[in-house]
SELO-115566 format. One record per residue (C-alpha): residue in one letter; chain; x, y, z. Coordinates in steps of 0.05 Angstrom, whole numbers, plus 5000, padded with zeros to 4 digits. Example, Ala and Ser with C-alpha at 12.3 -4.5 7.8 and 13.67 -1.06 7.14 Angstrom:
# SELO-115566
(A,A,(5246,4910,5156))
(S,A,(5273,4979,5143))
This chain:
# SELO-115566
(M,A,(2698,1754,5376))
(T,A,(2720,1798,5431))
(T,A,(2765,1775,5486))
(V,A,(2759,1794,5558))
(E,A,(2823,1805,5595))
(L,A,(2819,1775,5664))
(A,A,(2840,1818,5721))
(K,A,(2907,1797,5750))
(P,A,(2903,1770,5819))
(I,A,(2930,1816,5872))
(S,A,(2995,1789,5900))
(V,A,(2997,1782,5975))
(V,A,(3071,1764,5976))
(P,A,(3098,1835,5990))
(A,A,(3049,1846,6047))
(A,A,(3064,1777,6076))
(A,A,(3138,1789,6069))
(H,A,(3130,1856,6104))
(D,A,(3093,1822,6161))
(V,A,(3148,1770,6169))
(R,A,(3201,1824,6170))
(A,A,(3162,1864,6221))
(R,A,(3154,1803,6266))
(M,A,(3229,1788,6260))
(D,A,(3244,1860,6279))
(L,A,(3197,1857,6338))
(V,A,(3224,1791,6365))
(L,A,(3296,1814,6357))
(A,A,(3285,1882,6388))
(L,A,(3245,1854,6446))
(G,A,(3296,1799,6459))
(L,A,(3355,1846,6461))
(T,A,(3317,1896,6503))
(A,A,(3297,1842,6553))
(V,A,(3370,1822,6562))
(I,A,(3393,1893,6573))
(V,A,(3336,1911,6620))
(T,A,(3354,1849,6660))
(L,A,(3425,1875,6666))
(L,A,(3398,1943,6686))
(A,A,(3353,1912,6740))
(W,A,(3409,1868,6767))
(N,A,(3437,1904,6829))
(I,A,(3399,1968,6811))
(T,A,(3389,1982,6885))
(G,A,(3464,1977,6899))
(F,A,(3497,2015,6843))
(P,A,(3510,2071,6830))
(S,A,(3508,2111,6895))
(A,A,(3442,2149,6904))
(S,A,(3445,2222,6887))
(D,A,(3408,2281,6917))
(D,A,(3377,2296,6848))
(E,A,(3344,2228,6848))
(G,A,(3314,2241,6916))
(T,A,(3289,2309,6893))
(Y,A,(3253,2282,6832))
(L,A,(3222,2226,6874))
(A,A,(3198,2276,6927))
(Q,A,(3168,2320,6873))
(A,A,(3133,2259,6844))
(W,A,(3107,2244,6914))
(A,A,(3079,2315,6919))
(V,A,(3042,2305,6853))
(Q,A,(3014,2238,6876))
(H,A,(2988,2266,6941))
(G,A,(2959,2331,6914))
(R,A,(3010,2377,6946))
(G,A,(3028,2413,6881))
(L,A,(3085,2404,6833))
(A,A,(3139,2399,6886))
(H,A,(3147,2383,6959))
(Y,A,(3170,2454,6970))
(T,A,(3157,2518,6931))
(Y,A,(3158,2501,6856))
(W,A,(3202,2554,6825))
(Y,A,(3203,2531,6752))
(D,A,(3274,2504,6755))
(H,A,(3251,2449,6707))
(P,A,(3186,2434,6672))
(P,A,(3146,2385,6714))
(L,A,(3124,2333,6663))
(A,A,(3179,2283,6677))
(W,A,(3165,2275,6751))
(I,A,(3090,2274,6735))
(Q,A,(3105,2214,6691))
(L,A,(3147,2185,6748))
(A,A,(3088,2193,6795))
(G,A,(3046,2152,6746))
(L,A,(3097,2096,6749))
(A,A,(3102,2092,6824))
(W,A,(3053,2034,6828))
(I,A,(3105,1987,6796))
(P,A,(3155,1983,6854))
(A,A,(3098,1989,6905))
(W,A,(3070,1925,6874))
(L,A,(3135,1888,6862))
(A,A,(3178,1906,6923))
(P,A,(3142,1950,6974))
(G,A,(3198,1946,7026))
(L,A,(3252,1981,6986))
(T,A,(3282,2049,7001))
(A,A,(3252,2107,6962))
(V,A,(3309,2114,6912))
(A,A,(3313,2039,6900))
(A,A,(3238,2036,6886))
(G,A,(3243,2097,6841))
(R,A,(3297,2064,6800))
(I,A,(3253,2003,6788))
(A,A,(3198,2050,6766))
(M,A,(3245,2076,6712))
(L,A,(3257,2008,6680))
(P,A,(3197,2014,6632))
(V,A,(3223,2082,6610))
(Q,A,(3291,2052,6595))
(A,A,(3259,1993,6558))
(A,A,(3221,2043,6514))
(G,A,(3285,2080,6499))
(L,A,(3321,2016,6478))
(L,A,(3264,1996,6432))
(L,A,(3262,2065,6401))
(V,A,(3337,2063,6387))
(Y,A,(3324,2001,6345))
(L,A,(3262,2031,6312))
(V,A,(3295,2097,6294))
(T,A,(3354,2060,6264))
(R,A,(3308,2018,6221))
(R,A,(3268,2078,6199))
(L,A,(3332,2112,6178))
(G,A,(3335,2057,6126))
(R,A,(3388,2015,6160))
(S,A,(3389,1940,6163))
(R,A,(3368,1895,6219))
(W,A,(3439,1880,6240))
(T,A,(3454,1955,6242))
(A,A,(3394,1968,6287))
(S,A,(3415,1910,6332))
(L,A,(3486,1938,6336))
(A,A,(3458,2007,6355))
(L,A,(3416,1977,6410))
(I,A,(3473,1934,6437))
(T,A,(3523,1991,6434))
(Y,A,(3475,2034,6473))
(G,A,(3451,1983,6523))
(L,A,(3517,1948,6540))
(S,A,(3558,2011,6549))
(P,A,(3580,2016,6622))
(L,A,(3562,2089,6620))
(Y,A,(3490,2071,6602))
(L,A,(3487,2015,6654))
(T,A,(3508,2068,6705))
(M,A,(3469,2130,6684))
(G,A,(3409,2090,6658))
(R,A,(3396,2062,6727))
(Q,A,(3387,2130,6759))
(I,A,(3325,2173,6764))
(Y,A,(3337,2230,6716))
(L,A,(3290,2276,6678))
(D,A,(3335,2267,6618))
(S,A,(3315,2195,6611))
(F,A,(3242,2215,6599))
(A,A,(3262,2271,6552))
(V,A,(3307,2228,6508))
(V,A,(3253,2174,6501))
(W,A,(3202,2225,6478))
(M,A,(3252,2257,6429))
(L,A,(3268,2188,6400))
(G,A,(3193,2178,6393))
(A,A,(3188,2244,6356))
(L,A,(3244,2221,6309))
(A,A,(3209,2154,6297))
(L,A,(3143,2189,6280))
(A,A,(3177,2240,6235))
(L,A,(3210,2182,6197))
(S,A,(3146,2141,6192))
(P,A,(3144,2107,6123))
(R,A,(3068,2119,6119))
(R,A,(3077,2194,6123))
(H,A,(3007,2209,6149))
(L,A,(2997,2280,6173))
(W,A,(2978,2256,6242))
(H,A,(3047,2224,6247))
(F,A,(3079,2292,6238))
(A,A,(3031,2326,6286))
(A,A,(3045,2271,6337))
(A,A,(3120,2281,6325))
(G,A,(3111,2354,6344))
(G,A,(3071,2335,6406))
(A,A,(3124,2283,6426))
(A,A,(3179,2334,6417))
(A,A,(3141,2383,6461))
(V,A,(3132,2329,6515))
(A,A,(3207,2317,6511))
(V,A,(3222,2391,6523))
(L,A,(3171,2393,6580))
(S,A,(3206,2333,6611))
(K,A,(3276,2366,6608))
(E,A,(3283,2433,6574))
(T,A,(3355,2423,6552))
(I,A,(3333,2371,6500))
(A,A,(3304,2429,6460))
(V,A,(3371,2438,6425))
(V,A,(3357,2372,6388))
(L,A,(3294,2398,6354))
(P,A,(3332,2415,6289))
(A,A,(3349,2341,6282))
(V,A,(3275,2323,6283))
(L,A,(3261,2377,6230))
(V,A,(3316,2348,6186))
(A,A,(3285,2279,6193))
(L,A,(3217,2307,6174))
(W,A,(3246,2345,6115))
(Q,A,(3281,2283,6089))
(S,A,(3220,2239,6101))
(T,A,(3177,2284,6058))
(A,A,(3228,2295,6002))
(R,A,(3197,2302,5933))
(S,A,(3128,2305,5963))
(S,A,(3074,2357,5959))
(T,A,(3056,2343,6031))
(R,A,(3120,2374,6059))
(P,A,(3088,2442,6076))
(W,A,(3030,2407,6108))
(A,A,(3077,2362,6147))
(L,A,(3116,2421,6173))
(G,A,(3051,2455,6192))
(A,A,(3026,2393,6228))
(F,A,(3092,2386,6265))
(T,A,(3092,2459,6286))
(S,A,(3020,2454,6309))
(G,A,(3033,2394,6352))
(L,A,(3096,2426,6382))
(V,A,(3062,2492,6398))
(L,A,(2995,2464,6423))
(V,A,(3028,2417,6472))
(G,A,(3086,2463,6490))
(C,A,(3042,2523,6507))
(F,A,(3012,2489,6568))
(Y,A,(3074,2504,6609))
(P,A,(3076,2580,6600))
(L,A,(3000,2580,6604))
(Y,A,(3005,2548,6673))
(A,A,(3052,2604,6695))
(V,A,(3005,2657,6666))
(L,A,(2944,2629,6703))
(R,A,(2983,2629,6768))
(G,A,(3009,2700,6757))
(E,A,(3080,2673,6755))
(L,A,(3102,2686,6684))
(F,A,(3142,2750,6698))
(P,A,(3188,2765,6756))
(G,A,(3158,2804,6813))
(A,A,(3161,2815,6888))
(G,A,(3139,2758,6932))
(H,A,(3132,2703,6881))
(V,A,(3172,2657,6835))
(S,A,(3166,2663,6760))
(L,A,(3179,2624,6696))
(I,A,(3219,2679,6663))
(G,A,(3258,2692,6727))
(A,A,(3278,2618,6729))
(W,A,(3300,2623,6656))
(Q,A,(3342,2684,6673))
(F,A,(3376,2646,6728))
(Q,A,(3388,2584,6687))
(L,A,(3415,2621,6627))
(G,A,(3450,2681,6659))
(S,A,(3460,2678,6734))
(R,A,(3477,2605,6745))
(S,A,(3551,2591,6756))
(G,A,(3583,2557,6696))
(S,A,(3623,2493,6697))
(G,A,(3682,2522,6659))
(S,A,(3711,2493,6596))
(V,A,(3722,2419,6584))
(F,A,(3791,2439,6557))
(S,A,(3812,2472,6624))
(A,A,(3844,2423,6671))
(G,A,(3811,2424,6739))
(S,A,(3746,2457,6716))
(G,A,(3679,2425,6734))
(A,A,(3665,2409,6661))
(S,A,(3733,2377,6651))
(S,A,(3726,2335,6713))
(L,A,(3657,2313,6692))
(L,A,(3681,2294,6622))
(H,A,(3737,2252,6652))
(S,A,(3687,2217,6697))
(W,A,(3645,2199,6636))
(L,A,(3708,2175,6599))
(Y,A,(3726,2133,6660))
(Y,A,(3663,2093,6652))
(D,A,(3665,2086,6576))
(P,A,(3713,2123,6529))
(V,A,(3692,2078,6471))
(I,A,(3621,2103,6460))
(L,A,(3639,2175,6474))
(I,A,(3699,2180,6427))
(A,A,(3671,2135,6373))
(G,A,(3603,2169,6379))
(A,A,(3631,2239,6372))
(V,A,(3671,2218,6310))
(A,A,(3611,2182,6280))
(G,A,(3567,2242,6294))
(F,A,(3610,2289,6254))
(A,A,(3622,2237,6199))
(G,A,(3549,2220,6196))
(L,A,(3531,2291,6175))
(A,A,(3555,2272,6106))
(L,A,(3509,2211,6102))
(R,A,(3437,2225,6086))
(Q,A,(3409,2165,6123))
(V,A,(3447,2179,6186))
(R,A,(3443,2255,6184))
(P,A,(3385,2268,6232))
(V,A,(3416,2229,6291))
(A,A,(3486,2252,6272))
(L,A,(3461,2324,6276))
(A,A,(3429,2311,6344))
(G,A,(3494,2282,6371))
(T,A,(3536,2338,6341))
(I,A,(3492,2393,6370))
(L,A,(3496,2361,6439))
(V,A,(3572,2357,6433))
(L,A,(3577,2430,6412))
(V,A,(3533,2452,6470))
(A,A,(3576,2413,6519))
(L,A,(3639,2445,6490))
(R,A,(3614,2517,6497))
(P,A,(3660,2556,6544))
(G,A,(3631,2579,6610))
(G,A,(3565,2541,6605))
(Y,A,(3535,2497,6658))
(L,A,(3546,2422,6646))
(P,A,(3505,2376,6691))
(A,A,(3526,2305,6707))
(M,A,(3465,2275,6674))
(Y,A,(3475,2311,6607))
(V,A,(3508,2249,6578))
(V,A,(3441,2212,6584))
(Q,A,(3416,2253,6525))
(V,A,(3478,2240,6484))
(L,A,(3485,2165,6488))
(P,A,(3427,2140,6444))
(F,A,(3445,2187,6387))
(F,A,(3518,2167,6391))
(A,A,(3500,2093,6389))
(I,A,(3456,2101,6327))
(A,A,(3508,2144,6293))
(I,A,(3563,2092,6307))
(A,A,(3521,2035,6278))
(G,A,(3499,2077,6218))
(V,A,(3568,2099,6199))
(L,A,(3596,2029,6206))
(A,A,(3540,2003,6161))
(A,A,(3558,2056,6109))
(V,A,(3631,2035,6112))
(V,A,(3611,1962,6102))
(A,A,(3566,1981,6044))
(A,A,(3623,2019,6011))
(L,A,(3667,1958,6008))
(P,A,(3673,1927,5938))
(P,A,(3610,1885,5927))
(A,A,(3639,1840,5874))
(H,A,(3669,1789,5920))
(V,A,(3626,1776,5981))
(R,A,(3675,1726,6009))
(W,A,(3731,1777,6004))
(R,A,(3687,1828,6041))
(W,A,(3675,1781,6099))
(A,A,(3748,1760,6099))
(V,A,(3765,1833,6113))
(L,A,(3708,1846,6161))
(T,A,(3714,1785,6205))
(P,A,(3785,1801,6232))
(A,A,(3765,1874,6240))
(V,A,(3704,1856,6281))
(A,A,(3743,1807,6322))
(L,A,(3797,1859,6336))
(T,A,(3745,1910,6356))
(V,A,(3710,1862,6403))
(A,A,(3777,1842,6433))
(V,A,(3793,1915,6449))
(I,A,(3724,1937,6473))
(A,A,(3701,1875,6511))
(P,A,(3752,1879,6568))
(Q,A,(3737,1953,6577))
(W,A,(3662,1941,6580))
(Y,A,(3669,1878,6622))
(V,A,(3703,1915,6678))
(G,A,(3651,1971,6679))
(D,A,(3591,1926,6672))
(R,A,(3617,1877,6725))
(R,A,(3622,1935,6774))
(A,A,(3551,1955,6759))
(L,A,(3527,1884,6771))
(T,A,(3565,1870,6836))
(T,A,(3580,1934,6875))
(D,A,(3535,1957,6932))
(D,A,(3546,2031,6943))
(N,A,(3479,2044,6976))
(A,A,(3482,1999,7037))
(P,A,(3495,2059,7083))
(Y,A,(3433,2094,7057))
(A,A,(3391,2031,7068))
(Q,A,(3419,2024,7139))
(A,A,(3405,2097,7154))
(A,A,(3334,2091,7127))
(A,A,(3322,2030,7171))
(Y,A,(3348,2068,7232))
(L,A,(3304,2128,7217))
(H,A,(3245,2081,7211))
(D,A,(3256,2038,7272))
(Q,A,(3296,2076,7324))
(L,A,(3297,2151,7316))
(P,A,(3245,2181,7364))
(G,A,(3236,2241,7319))
(R,A,(3172,2211,7291))
(S,A,(3137,2231,7355))
(G,A,(3144,2304,7337))
(G,A,(3217,2322,7326))
(T,A,(3244,2359,7266))
(V,A,(3298,2325,7224))
(V,A,(3342,2356,7169))
(V,A,(3362,2307,7114))
(D,A,(3385,2306,7042))
(D,A,(3332,2291,6990))
(V,A,(3354,2218,6983))
(L,A,(3325,2204,7051))
(W,A,(3268,2255,7052))
(L,A,(3216,2208,7024))
(D,A,(3240,2150,7067))
(C,A,(3226,2193,7129))
(V,A,(3157,2211,7103))
(D,A,(3142,2138,7087))
(A,A,(3164,2120,7157))
(G,A,(3111,2165,7187))
(Y,A,(3147,2231,7198))
(P,A,(3102,2292,7184))
(P,A,(3125,2320,7116))
(D,A,(3130,2391,7144))
(E,A,(3179,2367,7198))
(V,A,(3226,2333,7149))
(L,A,(3269,2388,7119))
(W,A,(3312,2383,7057))
(F,A,(3378,2415,7079))
(Y,A,(3383,2463,7020))
(K,A,(3316,2493,7038))
(V,A,(3335,2508,7110))
(D,A,(3379,2565,7086))
(L,A,(3350,2581,7017))
(D,A,(3274,2578,7024))
(S,A,(3240,2632,7064))
(A,A,(3177,2589,7072))
(V,A,(3219,2536,7107))
(A,A,(3254,2588,7150))
(K,A,(3186,2608,7178))
(R,A,(3178,2538,7205))
(L,A,(3240,2550,7247))
(P,A,(3226,2614,7287))
(H,A,(3286,2599,7332))
(G,A,(3331,2579,7275))
(W,A,(3375,2517,7282))
(R,A,(3351,2506,7353))
(D,A,(3283,2483,7326))
(V,A,(3317,2423,7294))
(D,A,(3323,2359,7334))
(Y,A,(3364,2314,7288))
(V,A,(3407,2323,7226))
(V,A,(3427,2266,7180))
(S,A,(3496,2284,7154))
(T,A,(3512,2256,7085))
(P,A,(3566,2269,7033))
(A,A,(3518,2314,6994))
(M,A,(3505,2356,7057))
(R,A,(3579,2362,7074))
(Q,A,(3606,2380,7006))
(D,A,(3595,2456,7011))
(P,A,(3578,2475,7082))
(N,A,(3602,2547,7077))
(S,A,(3546,2566,7030))
(L,A,(3493,2541,7079))
(P,A,(3506,2573,7147))
(T,A,(3448,2542,7184))
(V,A,(3468,2473,7161))
(R,A,(3540,2486,7181))
(T,A,(3516,2507,7251))
(L,A,(3474,2444,7257))
(L,A,(3533,2400,7239))
(T,A,(3577,2437,7290))
(N,A,(3526,2436,7347))
(S,A,(3508,2362,7343))
(T,A,(3537,2295,7361))
(V,A,(3535,2228,7325))
(I,A,(3486,2176,7353))
(A,A,(3493,2127,7295))
(S,A,(3540,2121,7235))
(F,A,(3538,2079,7173))
(G,A,(3587,2065,7116))
(P,A,(3661,2079,7103))
(Q,A,(3695,2144,7123))
(D,A,(3692,2176,7054))
(G,A,(3618,2163,7045))
(R,A,(3592,2157,7116))
(I,A,(3522,2175,7136))
(E,A,(3514,2201,7207))
(I,A,(3451,2208,7248))
(R,A,(3466,2268,7293))
(R,A,(3428,2296,7354))
(V,A,(3426,2371,7358))
(H,A,(3448,2403,7424))
(K,A,(3402,2462,7433))
(E,A,(3432,2484,7498))
(L,A,(3497,2505,7464))
(P,A,(3506,2580,7450))
C-alpha cells in the first residue's frame, strides 16, 4: 500500500511577525516625527531671523506659481530650479492654515512636510542598514532634537529638499526586495536631489556603495547598476536639455548660460578660506555651527570616519565623510546652509556606530552589559541635555522676526508707494510687498539694482527713479559693492524704524532733489 505524504501547511507566522514589526516601526517613527515637527513648528515664525536667501527662494517659487518663469528676475542657472518648484507646489498649505502670515513665515510652514519626510527617512534608512529599532529611534532623535537642526531645519533652504531626496535614494537602494525598479527609482531620486541643490552630488558615491552592498552575491548587480544609472541620467538630463532648448547651454553675448554659471560657481566665485584659518569666512561659519551644537558635529565627524570600517554603516558614513572633506578643502566656498546636508548622515552614523559598540560588548552576561551601559547612557544624557536644552529653548521662545513683521505691516497699510512708487527692498520683504498690492516690476531686490542690466533699464534716471528704500541688515552689510544702493541710503531719510539698533529695519524716503 502506498502512502501519500500530505503537503505541509504554509506557515503564516513569519509574514504576520513581519507585519507586526512593520506596524511597530511605523507607529514609533510617526510618533517621534510628530513630536519633533511640533517642536519645529513652535515659534517657527519667530526664530531664527529671516535671511535673504529664504526670501529669494520664496520669490522664485512665486514666479513659478504665477507663470513668470523660473525666477522673479532673470534666471541665470545659479542653482537648478527643482527645489523652488517643489516649494511652489507646497504654497497652498500656509495659505490654507494661516493666510495672514508674512511671506517667510508662511514659507517656513510650507517646509514642515519636507522636514517630516526627512525625519521618517532617517529612521527608514537606519533600519534598512540592518540596525535595530532602538538604533533607528536614536538616529531620528539625535537628528531632530539637535539645536542646529531646530535652527536650520526651520529655514527655507534648497538643501532640505536635496537631502530628503538623497535619503530616499539611499532607502530605495537598500530596499530588501531588490526589485530593479527600486534601483531605477533610486537613480531618479538621486537626480531629483541634485536638481534640487547641485552640491549634494558629492554624496552619489554613498548611494552606489549602498546599492553595491545591497546586491552582494547576486547576479542582478549589473542590472541594478544599469537601472540606477538609467534613472539618474534620464531624470538628470532634463536640466541641461532645458538650457539647450533655450540656447543657453554655452556662454555667449547677451544671454546667461548653464556652463557660464558653472564656471562662476567653480572658478570665479570668491572662496570662504580655510576652516583652519582664524578669521576666515569658513572658520567663522564653522564656529557658528559649533555654537548651536558641537555634540552632533564632533560626534558625527568621528562616527563618520569610524563607520567606514563597519559594513552596515558604511554608506552613510561615506556620505558624511565626503561632506566633511569637501568642507575642509582650502579656498572653497562654504555656504551657511551646507550643514543641512551633513546633519542626517551624522545622526545615522552616530547611532550606527554606538549600536556596533554595544553589539561588541561580551554577550555572555546581559545583566553585566546593561550594568555598564546604563551609567554610560546616563552620563551622556547629563552632558548633552543641558547643551541641547539651552539651544532648543532659544528656538522655542525667541522672536527675532518681529521687526520684519512690523515693517511688512507698515508697507501694507501706510506706505503710499502702492499707488505707483518704486521701492527697493531685500528679498525677505519682496514678496510681502507684492502680496500687499505693489506691482512686481516696481518692487526691486536691492542686489539687482546694481547687478542686473534688465532692472537698470527700469530706472532710466538711476537712483532718482526710486521712491522708497527699506534698509535692512542684509542691505547694509556690504554697501561699497553696490554703488546705487549706497547712494539711495545716503540720499534718503527714515520715516519709520523697527527693531533694535543692531538689527533695525528702516523705511526710508528718497530725496530726489539732492544732487
